Residue frames as a rotation matrix with the C-alpha (Angstrom) as fourth column:
MET 1
0.186 0.136 0.973 -51.44
0.613 -0.790 -0.007 -52.52
0.768 0.598 -0.231 -31.80
LYS 2
0.978 0.171 0.120 -51.40
0.010 -0.613 0.790 -51.03
0.209 -0.772 -0.601 -28.33
ALA 3
0.518 -0.851 -0.084 -47.80
0.558 0.261 0.788 -52.24
-0.649 -0.455 0.610 -27.81
LEU 4
-0.105 -0.535 0.838 -46.72
0.981 -0.192 0.000 -50.57
0.161 0.822 0.546 -31.04
LEU 5
0.535 0.360 0.764 -48.32
0.280 -0.929 0.241 -47.31
0.797 0.085 -0.598 -30.04
LEU 6
0.966 -0.239 -0.099 -46.61
0.044 -0.228 0.973 -47.40
-0.255 -0.944 -0.210 -26.69
ALA 7
0.205 -0.946 0.253 -43.33
0.838 0.303 0.454 -48.18
-0.506 0.118 0.854 -28.33
LEU 8
-0.005 -0.127 0.992 -43.73
0.794 -0.603 -0.073 -45.25
0.607 0.787 0.104 -30.77
LYS 9
0.847 0.355 0.396 -44.73
0.044 -0.788 0.614 -42.93
0.530 -0.503 -0.683 -27.93
ALA 10
0.768 -0.615 -0.178 -41.62
0.318 0.125 0.940 -44.00
-0.556 -0.778 0.292 -25.93
ALA 11
-0.065 -0.789 0.611 -39.35
0.984 0.053 0.173 -43.54
-0.169 0.612 0.773 -28.96
ARG 12
0.239 0.197 0.951 -40.73
0.519 -0.854 0.046 -40.05
0.821 0.482 -0.306 -29.58
HIS 13
0.997 0.036 0.064 -40.35
-0.038 -0.500 0.865 -39.10
0.063 -0.866 -0.497 -25.89
ALA 14
0.448 -0.894 0.005 -36.74
0.639 0.323 0.698 -40.35
-0.626 -0.310 0.716 -25.97
LEU 15
-0.087 -0.493 0.866 -35.96
0.963 -0.263 -0.053 -38.48
0.254 0.829 0.498 -29.09
ASP 16
0.600 0.384 0.702 -37.47
0.217 -0.922 0.319 -35.23
0.770 -0.039 -0.637 -27.73
ALA 17
0.950 -0.275 -0.149 -35.53
0.125 -0.103 0.987 -35.64
-0.287 -0.956 -0.063 -24.47
ALA 18
0.201 -0.905 0.375 -32.33
0.903 0.319 0.287 -36.27
-0.379 0.282 0.881 -26.45
ILE 19
0.046 -0.131 0.990 -32.79
0.725 -0.678 -0.124 -33.11
0.688 0.723 0.064 -28.49
ARG 20
0.845 0.359 0.396 -33.62
0.008 -0.749 0.662 -31.04
0.534 -0.557 -0.636 -25.47
GLU 21
0.802 -0.583 -0.129 -30.60
0.283 0.181 0.942 -32.35
-0.526 -0.792 0.311 -23.45
ILE 22
-0.031 -0.863 0.504 -28.10
0.977 0.080 0.198 -31.98
-0.211 0.498 0.841 -26.30
GLU 23
0.222 0.154 0.963 -29.41
0.538 -0.843 0.011 -28.48
0.813 0.516 -0.270 -27.21
GLY 24
0.966 0.201 -0.160 -28.81
0.235 -0.441 0.866 -27.53
0.103 -0.875 -0.473 -23.62
THR 25
0.280 -0.941 -0.189 -25.08
0.221 -0.128 0.967 -27.52
-0.934 -0.312 0.172 -24.32
PRO 26
0.944 0.305 0.124 -24.90
0.152 -0.070 -0.986 -25.88
-0.292 0.950 -0.112 -27.72
ASP 27
0.674 -0.709 -0.209 -21.23
-0.697 -0.516 -0.497 -24.94
0.245 0.481 -0.842 -27.82
ARG 28
0.257 -0.551 0.794 -19.82
-0.671 0.489 0.557 -28.04
-0.695 -0.676 -0.244 -26.32
VAL 29
0.492 -0.258 -0.832 -17.58
-0.662 0.509 -0.549 -30.31
0.565 0.821 0.080 -28.38
ILE 30
0.561 -0.279 0.779 -16.58
-0.604 0.505 0.616 -33.56
-0.566 -0.817 0.115 -26.73
ARG 31
-0.154 -0.683 -0.714 -13.67
-0.922 0.359 -0.144 -35.61
0.355 0.636 -0.685 -27.89
ILE 32
0.663 0.282 0.693 -14.07
-0.489 0.864 0.116 -39.35
-0.566 -0.416 0.712 -27.98
GLY 33
0.199 -0.683 0.703 -10.85
0.584 0.658 0.475 -40.80
-0.787 0.316 0.530 -29.16
ARG 34
-0.846 -0.496 0.198 -10.51
0.434 -0.423 0.795 -39.66
-0.310 0.758 0.573 -32.80
ALA 35
-0.175 0.861 0.477 -14.18
0.801 -0.157 0.578 -38.50
0.572 0.483 -0.663 -32.94
GLU 36
-0.996 -0.017 -0.090 -15.68
0.065 -0.829 -0.556 -35.22
-0.065 -0.560 0.826 -31.95
LEU 37
-0.237 0.969 -0.064 -19.23
0.959 0.244 0.142 -34.94
0.153 -0.028 -0.988 -30.72
ASN 38
-0.946 0.003 0.325 -20.75
0.001 -1.000 0.012 -31.50
0.325 0.012 0.945 -31.33
CYS 39
-0.681 0.681 -0.271 -23.61
0.593 0.294 -0.750 -31.18
-0.431 -0.671 -0.603 -28.87
GLY 40
-0.324 0.576 -0.750 -25.21
-0.264 -0.817 -0.513 -28.20
-0.908 0.032 0.417 -30.48
ALA 41
-0.346 0.102 -0.933 -25.15
-0.936 -0.099 0.336 -29.45
-0.058 0.990 0.130 -34.00
ARG 42
0.392 0.440 0.808 -25.93
-0.531 0.825 -0.192 -32.98
-0.751 -0.354 0.557 -32.83
SER 43
0.841 -0.213 -0.497 -23.22
-0.408 0.351 -0.842 -34.25
0.354 0.912 0.209 -35.08
LEU 44
0.601 -0.713 0.360 -20.21
0.054 0.486 0.872 -36.55
-0.797 -0.505 0.331 -34.87
ARG 45
0.801 -0.437 -0.409 -17.06
-0.549 -0.266 -0.792 -35.94
0.237 0.859 -0.453 -36.94
ILE 46
0.584 -0.768 0.263 -13.96
0.475 0.587 0.656 -37.96
-0.658 -0.258 0.707 -37.52
GLY 47
-0.642 -0.754 0.136 -11.36
0.621 -0.409 0.669 -35.58
-0.449 0.514 0.731 -39.02
ARG 48
-0.866 0.294 -0.405 -13.26
-0.440 -0.833 0.336 -33.70
-0.238 0.469 0.851 -41.81
ARG 49
-0.725 0.564 -0.394 -15.89
0.056 0.619 0.783 -36.48
0.686 0.546 -0.481 -42.26
GLU 50
-0.402 0.692 0.599 -19.29
-0.915 -0.280 -0.290 -35.98
-0.032 -0.665 0.746 -40.67
ILE 51
-0.966 0.077 -0.248 -20.78
0.073 0.997 0.023 -39.24
0.249 0.005 -0.968 -39.42
PHE 52
-0.160 0.970 0.185 -24.53
-0.700 -0.243 0.672 -39.81
0.697 -0.022 0.717 -39.39
LEU 53
-0.998 0.037 -0.059 -25.94
0.069 0.660 -0.748 -41.27
0.011 -0.750 -0.661 -36.21
THR 54
-0.215 0.974 -0.069 -29.51
0.450 0.162 0.878 -42.28
0.867 0.157 -0.473 -35.81
PRO 55
0.192 0.299 0.935 -31.40
-0.622 -0.700 0.352 -40.53
0.759 -0.649 0.052 -32.97
THR 56
0.980 0.170 -0.107 -31.11
-0.047 0.711 0.702 -43.76
0.196 -0.682 0.704 -30.97
GLY 57
0.334 -0.928 -0.167 -27.36
0.823 0.373 -0.427 -43.99
0.459 0.005 0.889 -31.55
MET 58
-0.248 -0.394 0.885 -26.91
-0.003 -0.913 -0.408 -40.32
0.969 -0.103 0.226 -30.63
ARG 59
0.549 0.553 0.627 -28.93
-0.609 -0.250 0.753 -40.77
0.573 -0.795 0.199 -27.46
ILE 60
0.916 -0.256 -0.310 -26.97
0.368 0.844 0.390 -43.91
0.162 -0.471 0.867 -26.43
LEU 61
-0.007 -0.955 0.298 -23.67
0.701 -0.217 -0.679 -42.08
0.713 0.204 0.671 -27.17
TRP 62
-0.085 0.051 0.995 -24.82
-0.329 -0.944 0.020 -39.01
0.940 -0.326 0.097 -25.19
THR 63
0.905 0.406 0.127 -25.90
-0.274 0.331 0.903 -41.24
0.324 -0.852 0.411 -22.21
LEU 64
0.651 -0.698 -0.298 -22.43
0.746 0.661 0.081 -42.81
0.141 -0.275 0.951 -22.05
VAL 65
-0.185 -0.701 0.689 -20.64
0.449 -0.684 -0.575 -39.49
0.874 0.203 0.441 -22.51
LYS 66
0.163 0.319 0.934 -22.53
-0.518 -0.778 0.356 -37.73
0.840 -0.541 0.038 -19.74
ARG 67
0.910 0.123 0.395 -21.89
-0.406 0.450 0.795 -40.68
-0.080 -0.885 0.459 -17.42
ARG 68
0.431 -0.839 -0.331 -18.28
-0.313 0.205 -0.927 -41.09
0.846 0.504 -0.174 -18.45
GLY 69
-0.606 -0.745 0.279 -16.39
-0.584 0.178 -0.792 -43.38
0.540 -0.643 -0.543 -16.11
GLU 70
-0.291 0.608 0.739 -19.58
-0.783 0.293 -0.549 -44.88
-0.550 -0.738 0.391 -14.71
VAL 71
-0.949 0.162 0.271 -21.02
0.269 0.864 0.425 -48.28
-0.165 0.476 -0.864 -15.62
CYS 72
-0.327 0.910 -0.254 -24.33
-0.921 -0.367 -0.132 -47.83
-0.213 0.191 0.958 -17.45
THR 73
-0.581 0.247 0.776 -26.40
0.089 0.967 -0.241 -51.03
-0.809 -0.071 -0.583 -17.27
ARG 74
-0.888 0.319 0.332 -28.43
0.408 0.210 0.889 -52.10
0.214 0.924 -0.316 -20.18
ASP 75
0.030 0.968 -0.247 -31.55
0.991 0.003 0.131 -51.24
0.127 -0.249 -0.960 -18.26
ASP 76
-0.065 -0.160 -0.985 -30.20
0.436 -0.892 0.117 -47.72
-0.898 -0.422 0.128 -17.44
ILE 77
-0.891 -0.376 -0.256 -29.65
-0.081 -0.422 0.903 -47.19
-0.448 0.825 0.346 -21.16
LEU 78
-0.610 0.765 0.206 -33.02
0.722 0.430 0.541 -48.57
0.326 0.479 -0.815 -22.06
ALA 79
0.224 0.732 -0.643 -34.77
0.918 -0.381 -0.114 -46.26
-0.329 -0.564 -0.757 -19.67
GLU 80
-0.270 -0.420 -0.867 -32.69
0.155 -0.907 0.391 -43.23
-0.950 -0.029 0.310 -20.77
VAL 81
-0.964 -0.224 -0.141 -33.12
-0.108 -0.154 0.982 -43.88
-0.242 0.962 0.125 -24.54
TRP 82
-0.699 0.701 -0.143 -36.61
0.193 0.377 0.906 -45.43
0.689 0.605 -0.399 -24.87
GLY 83
-0.276 0.622 0.733 -38.22
-0.875 -0.478 0.077 -44.71
0.398 -0.620 0.676 -21.53
HIS 84
-0.722 -0.101 0.684 -39.54
-0.566 0.654 -0.501 -47.06
-0.397 -0.749 -0.530 -19.02
GLU 85
0.332 0.943 0.027 -42.48
-0.635 0.244 -0.733 -48.13
-0.698 0.226 0.680 -21.30
TYR 86
-0.124 -0.404 -0.906 -40.20
-0.966 0.258 0.017 -49.87
0.227 0.877 -0.423 -23.77
GLY 87
0.618 0.453 0.643 -41.13
-0.612 0.790 0.032 -53.47
-0.494 -0.413 0.765 -24.18
GLY 88
0.685 -0.425 -0.592 -38.23
-0.383 0.482 -0.788 -54.67
0.620 0.766 0.167 -26.21
THR 89
0.809 -0.477 -0.343 -35.13
0.587 0.685 0.431 -56.48
0.029 -0.550 0.835 -25.11
THR 90
0.653 -0.649 -0.391 -31.67
-0.213 -0.652 0.727 -55.28
-0.727 -0.392 -0.564 -24.10
ARG 91
0.057 -0.636 0.770 -30.16
0.752 0.534 0.385 -56.87
-0.656 0.557 0.509 -27.11
SER 92
0.733 0.249 0.633 -31.00
0.603 -0.669 -0.434 -53.72
0.316 0.700 -0.641 -29.10
ILE 93
0.876 -0.481 -0.046 -28.52
-0.368 -0.726 0.581 -51.89
-0.312 -0.492 -0.813 -26.85
ASP 94
0.146 -0.852 0.503 -25.76
0.158 0.521 0.838 -54.40
-0.977 -0.043 0.211 -27.78
THR 95
0.284 -0.012 0.959 -26.46
0.940 0.203 -0.276 -53.84
-0.192 0.979 0.069 -31.38
GLN 96
0.947 0.050 0.316 -26.24
0.114 -0.976 -0.185 -50.01
0.299 0.211 -0.930 -31.11
ILE 97
0.625 -0.780 0.023 -23.01
-0.375 -0.274 0.886 -50.29
-0.685 -0.563 -0.463 -29.06
ARG 98
0.117 -0.587 0.801 -21.55
0.659 0.649 0.380 -52.50
-0.743 0.484 0.462 -31.81
ILE 99
0.545 0.142 0.826 -22.46
0.774 -0.464 -0.431 -49.86
0.323 0.874 -0.363 -34.44
LEU 100
0.974 -0.202 0.101 -21.02
-0.226 -0.894 0.386 -47.04
0.013 -0.399 -0.917 -32.22
ARG 101
0.404 -0.868 0.290 -17.75
0.022 0.326 0.945 -49.00
-0.915 -0.375 0.151 -31.78
LYS 102
0.231 -0.275 0.933 -17.42
0.908 0.405 -0.105 -49.42
-0.349 0.872 0.343 -35.50
ILE 103
0.737 0.155 0.658 -17.64
0.430 -0.859 -0.279 -45.69
0.522 0.488 -0.699 -35.86
ILE 104
0.865 -0.308 0.397 -15.58
-0.477 -0.751 0.456 -44.46
0.158 -0.584 -0.796 -32.94
GLU 105
0.581 -0.682 0.444 -13.01
-0.183 0.422 0.888 -47.19
-0.793 -0.597 0.121 -32.10
PRO 106
0.003 -0.705 -0.709 -9.88
-0.982 -0.138 0.133 -47.67
-0.191 0.695 -0.693 -34.14
ASP 107
-0.828 -0.151 -0.540 -10.17
-0.247 0.963 0.110 -51.39
0.503 0.225 -0.835 -33.42
PRO 108
0.050 0.929 0.368 -13.84
-0.874 -0.138 0.467 -52.21
0.484 -0.345 0.804 -32.57
ALA 109
0.461 0.139 -0.877 -12.88
0.087 0.976 0.200 -55.76
0.883 -0.169 0.438 -31.57
ASN 110
-0.172 -0.557 -0.812 -10.66
0.953 0.115 -0.280 -54.29
0.250 -0.822 0.511 -28.76
PRO 111
0.520 0.513 0.683 -12.56
0.380 -0.855 0.353 -51.17
0.765 0.075 -0.640 -27.70
LYS 112
-0.537 -0.735 -0.414 -10.84
0.760 -0.209 -0.615 -48.52
0.366 -0.645 0.671 -25.65
HIS 113
-0.907 0.230 0.353 -13.52
-0.272 -0.960 -0.072 -45.92
0.322 -0.162 0.933 -25.37
ILE 114
0.203 0.969 0.139 -16.81
-0.932 0.148 0.330 -47.86
0.299 -0.197 0.934 -25.09
VAL 115
-0.766 -0.580 -0.278 -15.88
-0.476 0.802 -0.361 -50.91
0.433 -0.144 -0.890 -22.94
THR 116
0.283 0.828 -0.485 -18.03
-0.186 0.543 0.819 -53.77
0.941 -0.142 0.308 -21.81
VAL 117
-0.538 -0.269 0.799 -18.30
-0.839 0.072 -0.540 -54.33
0.088 -0.961 -0.264 -18.04
HIS 118
-0.622 0.265 -0.737 -19.14
-0.110 0.902 0.417 -58.07
0.775 0.340 -0.532 -18.12
GLY 119
-0.455 0.588 -0.669 -22.37
0.838 0.537 -0.097 -58.89
0.302 -0.604 -0.737 -16.29
HIS 120
-0.364 0.255 -0.896 -23.17
0.572 -0.698 -0.431 -55.23
-0.735 -0.670 0.108 -15.83
GLY 121
0.784 0.618 -0.057 -23.28
0.370 -0.540 -0.756 -53.06
-0.498 0.572 -0.652 -18.97
TYR 122
0.351 -0.619 0.703 -21.03
0.810 -0.175 -0.559 -50.50
0.469 0.765 0.440 -20.61
ARG 123
0.558 -0.221 -0.800 -18.75
0.465 -0.716 0.522 -47.68
-0.688 -0.663 -0.296 -19.68
MET 124
0.780 -0.412 0.471 -17.27
0.198 -0.550 -0.811 -44.81
0.593 0.726 -0.348 -21.59
THR 125
0.117 -0.827 -0.550 -13.66
0.980 0.185 -0.069 -44.56
0.158 -0.532 0.832 -20.46
GLY 126
0.609 0.063 -0.790 -12.47
0.463 -0.838 0.290 -41.32
-0.644 -0.543 -0.540 -18.76
ASP 127
-0.380 -0.838 -0.392 -9.84
0.100 -0.459 0.883 -40.81
-0.920 0.296 0.258 -21.44
ALA 128
0.026 0.453 0.891 -12.38
0.946 0.278 -0.169 -40.71
-0.324 0.847 -0.422 -24.26
């Protein structure tokens, strides 16, 4: 029960931090390939279609965007998204990245925007 409460507290903290961080750049729209991330509205669009992202997916995407060109380890992403108290595994990051790729990448099997850096983590390419 204590572990569940810690996980919920960490998730709430991460969501609050994501909202504060994204709201800090209200007019900013960032292009990621064919997608547009509107920071103020906390929305992702592809063409005229608005794409729903979970708070976790949005936080991971935002982490990669703000560190564009840098390698983000799974531990970096876990700490940024869930906080240091998170007791889960890094496999949840891989699942979220797979979902983000399906949304953003024209060919998720051969990603150009969110790339895997084998043995280290993920990197949002500079041309995103």
